[in-house]
N, C-alpha and C positions, 0 to 999 in steps of 0.2 A: 719493288722497295717500295715507291709510293705511291704504287695504285690503290685507287680506292678508298683514298684521303678524301676529302670535301675541305676545298683550298677556303672556300669561299665562307663556308662555316667555320672553319679552324678559325679565323681569320675576324670574324665578328663574334668570337666567345665571347663572356662579360670574366672577365679575371677574378679572384675573389679576392677577399678585401680590397680597397678600397687604394686609390687611383691617386698615385707622391702627387703631392702639390710644392710646388716648389716660387708660385709667382701666389700674387695675392688675387691677380685676374686671372679666373678660371679659360678663359680665354687666350691666355697667352701662353698655359701648359700643353694648351690643345695643338698649339700653332704650334711647342718647341713638340712635342709630340710625334708632330705631322711633320714637320725640318727635319728632325734625325729620322723617320723610318722612310724616308726620301735620300738620305744620306749616306744608309745603310742600303737601299735598293741600287742604287747609283753607285758603291763601293762594287756590288756584288757585276756589277755591268762590266763595271774599268776590268776586273781581275777575270769576265768570262773572255773578255776582247783583250789581255792579252795572250788570253790562250790559244784563241787563232791568229794573234798575231804571230807566234812564236810559230803553232804549227805551222801557216800560210810559206815564215822566214824557212820551215823543214825540211817542208814534203811539196809547199805548190799546191796543194789542193788538200781538201779535209774534208772528213762526215759530223754529220751533227753528232757520230758514235763518238765517235776521235773526240769530239769537245766533249762532250759528257765522261771518257775515259781519263783524261786529260788529268796525269800528276806533276807539280809544277817539282826541275828538279831543286837542289839548294842552294845554286844559286838565282835562279827562277824563281824560288820565295825569296829571299834576302832584299830582292829591286821589291819583290810585290813590298813586301813587307813595307819600304821603305818608301814605295811612295802610298802606297795606306798609309801611313805614319803623316806622310805630308799633305792630304789632300784633310784627315782629320784634323790638323793644327787648321790648314786655311777657315776650312770649316770652323773649328773653337772659337777662331780668335779671336773678332768681337767678344765674347766669354774670360776671356784667359787678360781680353784686353781691362776686363769689371774689377775684375780678382785684382789684379796689380793696381790695380788705381783703392782697392780696399784697402789693399798692404799698403801701398805707399800714398798718406794720404795728401802731400802736398801736390799742389795743380802743377800743370805744367807751365814750361819758359812761362812762353806766349801770357799765358793767365799774367807772371811776375811782372812783365811788361808791357801789356793796355796796364794793369793797376795804376805804377809807377809813372811813367807817360800823361798819362792826364793830368 
């Protein structure tokens, strides 16, 4: 299926067009890109570990072929979906807080307390 594909060359291939820029400092964009790549890899690893755990629960022993051939049933798929949504929400919480702060410019209550307690 994927034999003969040079994954190192594919990973290093330059995409067409410009990279998207979200921040003024290109280093921050690179760091975000790297972080999201690690997040994606960890998500895949978590699914694979879930596969291993489910097969071990069901059979007590497993082979690599069984791991590769595993297809989650509806319940497992829903549990995985929830697990991934929770994981992404935790990873993206800092960004979400920034968006919330932009949408609600009122300072947190402690800022008010400090301002008026002086």
